[in-house]
N, C-alpha and C positions, 0 to 999 in steps of 0.2 A: 672754825668758821662754819656757819650754818648754810652758807650759799653753795659750797662745794661738798657734795656728798654723792654716794653711789647711785641714789635714785635719780638725781638730776643728771648725772653722767650717763646713765642708761637711757633716760628720756632723750637727751641730746644726741646720743649715738643712734637711736632709732629714727629720730627726725632726720639726721644726716643721711642715713641709709635710704630712707623713703625719698628724700629730696634728690638724691643721686639717681635713683631709678626713674623718677618722673622726668628729670632733666635729660637723661639718656633716651627715654622714649620720645620726648619732644624733639631732641636733636635728630633722632633717626627719622622722624616724620618730615623734618625740614629739608633733608637731603634730597636733591632732585633725582628721582629714580623712576623706573617703570613698574607699575603694579603688576604683580605676577598673576593675579586672578583676572583682571580685565585687559591686560596687555596694553594699558594706556599710561602715559606719564602722569605723575601727580601734578598738582596745581603749580608748585614752585618751578618744576621743570618746564611746564608749558609757558608760564609767564616769563621765565628767563629767556626762553627761545624767542618769544614775541619781542621782548625788549632788545635782545641782540639784533634781531632783524631790523627793528625800527632805527636803532642807532647806526647800523651799517648803511641803511638807505639814506639816512640824514647825512652821513659823512660823504658817501659817494655823490649825492646831490650837491653838496657844498663844494666838492672838488671839481665837479663838472661846470659849476657856475663860475668858478674862478677863485673861490676861497674866502671871500668875506668883505671886510670893510675897505680894503685897498691901502691901508697904512703899511708902509714899508719900514721895517726896523733895521737900522744900520748900526 
């Protein structure tokens, strides 16, 4: 079979290795961390903290108001 040969196997292996490195680098950037140079959190950490605070404020406000629609499930 002409489809499976060493040249295509080598090309496939190289593409796989390159893809793994790129995926690992993107995954490392996506993790919420603090940048060592600037001592500031990256965007995903900052946005995650803001979203967490907003959701917490929404839940606390909802609990203080009494909970919602007033439907009682029995």
